[in-house]
C-alpha positions in Angstrom: 112.4 21.1 -45.1 109.8 18.5 -42.9 107.3 20.8 -40.5 108.3 19.9 -36.6 104.4 18.5 -36.8 101.6 17.5 -38.1 98.1 17.1 -37.9 96.4 12.9 -37.8 93.2 13.2 -39.3 91.9 9.9 -38.3 93.6 10.4 -34.8 91.1 13.9 -34.1 88.2 12.8 -36.3 88.7 9.5 -33.2 88.7 10.5 -30.4 86.3 14.2 -31.1 90.1 16.3 -30.3 92.6 17.9 -32.6 95.7 16.0 -32.5 99.2 16.2 -33.8 101.7 14.4 -33.7 105.8 15.2 -33.4 107.3 14.9 -37.4 110.9 14.5 -35.4 112.5 11.6 -32.3 114.5 13.9 -30.4 114.1 17.7 -29.3 115.9 20.4 -27.5 114.2 23.5 -26.4 114.7 25.7 -29.6 112.9 22.8 -31.1 110.4 22.5 -28.2 109.0 26.3 -28.3 108.6 25.7 -32.2 106.4 23.2 -31.7 104.2 24.0 -29.2 103.9 27.7 -30.2 102.5 25.2 -33.5 100.1 23.2 -31.1 98.5 26.6 -30.0 97.9 27.9 -33.1 96.4 24.8 -34.9 94.2 24.4 -32.1 95.3 21.4 -30.9 94.3 19.9 -28.0 96.7 16.1 -28.1 100.1 16.8 -29.1 102.1 13.4 -29.5 106.3 13.0 -29.4 107.7 9.2 -29.9 111.2 9.8 -28.2 114.2 7.8 -29.1 116.2 7.4 -27.1 118.6 10.5 -26.0 117.9 11.3 -22.6 118.0 15.2 -22.9 115.0 14.7 -25.8 113.7 13.5 -22.7 114.0 15.7 -20.2 113.2 18.9 -22.4 109.6 16.9 -23.4 108.9 16.8 -19.7 110.2 20.5 -18.3 107.7 21.3 -21.5 104.3 19.7 -20.2 104.6 15.6 -21.5 104.4 12.9 -19.8 105.9 9.5 -21.0 102.9 7.4 -21.6 104.8 4.1 -22.7 107.7 2.3 -23.5 107.7 0.7 -27.3 109.6 -1.8 -28.1 110.0 -2.7 -31.8 111.1 -5.7 -31.8 112.8 -7.5 -35.4 112.8 -11.2 -36.5 115.2 -10.3 -39.6 118.2 -13.0 -40.2 117.3 -16.8 -41.7 114.1 -18.5 -39.4 113.9 -21.7 -39.4 110.8 -23.5 -38.7 109.2 -23.1 -35.6 108.7 -26.7 -33.4 104.8 -26.8 -33.7 103.9 -25.3 -30.4 102.4 -27.6 -26.9 99.4 -26.0 -26.9 96.7 -27.0 -23.9 93.6 -28.5 -25.4 92.2 -28.9 -29.3 93.1 -25.7 -30.6 92.6 -24.6 -34.9 95.0 -21.8 -36.1 93.1 -20.5 -38.8 91.7 -17.4 -41.1 89.5 -15.1 -39.5 86.3 -14.4 -40.7 83.8 -11.6 -40.6 81.3 -13.3 -38.4 84.5 -14.0 -36.0 83.4 -10.8 -34.9 80.9 -10.9 -31.9 83.5 -13.5 -30.6 87.2 -10.8 -31.0 85.4 -7.4 -30.3 84.7 -8.1 -27.0 88.1 -9.7 -26.6 89.4 -6.4 -28.6 87.8 -4.4 -26.1 90.2 -5.3 -23.0 93.8 -7.1 -24.1 94.7 -3.9 -24.6 95.3 -2.2 -21.8 98.9 -2.8 -21.7 98.6 1.0 -24.9 99.6 4.5 -23.5 96.0 5.3 -24.2 95.1 3.8 -20.6 97.6 4.6 -19.6 96.4 8.5 -20.4 93.9 8.6 -17.6 92.6 12.3 -20.3 92.1 9.8 -23.1 88.3 8.6 -23.3 88.2 5.5 -21.8 85.7 4.0 -24.1 86.7 5.7 -26.9 90.3 3.5 -25.8 89.1 0.4 -25.2 86.9 1.1 -29.1 89.8 1.6 -30.8 90.8 -1.6 -30.9 87.9 -2.9 -31.8 87.3 -0.7 -34.5 91.5 -1.7 -35.5 90.0 -5.3 -35.6 86.9 -5.6 -37.8 89.9 -3.7 -40.1 92.6 -5.5 -40.5 89.4 -8.4 -40.5 88.4 -7.2 -43.6 92.1 -6.3 -44.6 92.1 -2.4 -44.9 95.1 -2.2 -43.4 96.3 -6.1 -42.3 97.1 -8.5 -45.4 95.8 -11.7 -42.9 93.9 -12.3 -39.9 94.2 -15.5 -37.9 92.3 -16.5 -35.0 92.6 -19.2 -32.7 90.0 -21.7 -32.6 88.7 -22.8 -28.8 85.5 -24.9 -28.7 84.6 -24.0 -32.3 84.7 -20.5 -31.0 87.5 -18.0 -32.8 88.9 -17.1 -29.1 92.3 -15.2 -30.5 94.1 -13.1 -33.1 96.8 -12.1 -34.2 97.6 -9.4 -37.9 99.6 -9.5 -40.8 100.5 -7.4 -44.2 103.3 -7.4 -45.8 104.8 -4.0 -47.5 108.1 -4.2 -49.8 108.8 -7.2 -49.0 109.2 -7.3 -45.9 106.3 -8.3 -42.9 104.9 -7.8 -40.1 103.1 -8.4 -37.1 100.0 -5.9 -35.6 98.1 -6.5 -33.5 97.4 -9.4 -31.0 95.0 -10.0 -28.1 94.8 -13.6 -26.4 91.5 -13.5 -24.8 90.6 -15.1 -21.2 90.1 -18.1 -21.9 92.8 -19.2 -23.8 95.8 -17.7 -21.9 97.9 -20.2 -20.4 97.5 -22.6 -23.3 100.2 -21.6 -25.6 98.1 -20.2 -27.7 100.0 -16.4 -28.3 102.9 -18.7 -29.1 101.3 -20.9 -32.0 100.0 -17.9 -33.2 103.3 -16.4 -33.7 104.7 -19.3 -35.4 101.8 -20.1 -37.4 102.2 -16.4 -39.3 105.8 -17.0 -39.7 104.9 -19.7 -41.5 102.5 -18.0 -43.4 105.0 -15.3 -44.0 107.7 -17.5 -45.1 105.2 -19.4 -47.7 105.8 -16.1 -49.5 109.2 -15.3 -48.9 109.8 -12.7 -46.4 112.3 -12.8 -44.7 112.3 -10.2 -42.4 109.6 -9.9 -39.6 108.4 -6.7 -37.2 106.6 -6.2 -34.5 105.8 -3.7 -31.8 104.6 -4.2 -28.3 104.8 -2.2 -24.8 107.5 -2.4 -22.4 104.9 -2.9 -19.4 103.3 -6.1 -21.8 106.6 -8.3 -20.3 103.8 -11.4 -22.2 104.6 -10.7 -25.5 107.9 -9.9 -25.1 109.2 -13.6 -23.5 106.3 -15.3 -26.7 108.2 -13.1 -29.3 111.4 -14.5 -28.0 110.5 -17.7 -27.7 109.6 -17.3 -31.3 113.3 -15.5 -32.3 112.6 -12.7 -31.8 115.3 -9.8 -30.8 114.6 -6.0 -30.2 116.0 -3.6 -32.4 114.9 -0.1 -30.1 113.0 1.0 -27.6 111.3 4.5 -27.3 109.0 7.1 -25.5 105.4 7.5 -26.1 104.9 11.0 -24.7 101.3 13.0 -25.0 101.1 17.1 -24.1 97.9 18.2 -23.7 96.7 21.5 -25.4 94.3 24.0 -22.0 
């Protein structure tokens, strides 16, 4: 039988807290009590709950001190897609594969471009760690530790935006996307997504997923223009232990 919760070693080490998550997407009063007892016994300080679209589970979570921090929007392009049209980019932009030397330009973007995430929505999370999380994510992606490829949009000889992607079990996924302030409003986000879709097509990938935040309407519009449809919405909860 799957335990109701599990410790998250990487999160715990990164945040300097004992962090865990529920292993299920729904929760009744009995399961909630079991999760809280487990958390107290294990010395957990922060417990994540990714809730399914289930209002009863939301009510149980809120009554037990969990607080909603993010709407997770899951999108999919899981049907044959035509070759995307070339985007109308304003100004000279080159989309190319990232190299380690790009990090000096990209890390400040990673630090500031993801403030719609649940870690910024939770005031109890260290601001420094919330910023640093995405810097680490991007650096590990460029190292190809957690991504197969990273593309950047180069403007005036400098990387101004990025998108990460990977393939697993013949399916593609887009991970982290960050558009620098100087690149916004120029069609760069759409160009990078379309470039990534062509990369997937060349590798015989026929289904691609991406996750974004409910508050990030601009990102949702970019994915919709590229043919993605919403496949699910879920609610992230955080429960802190005193």
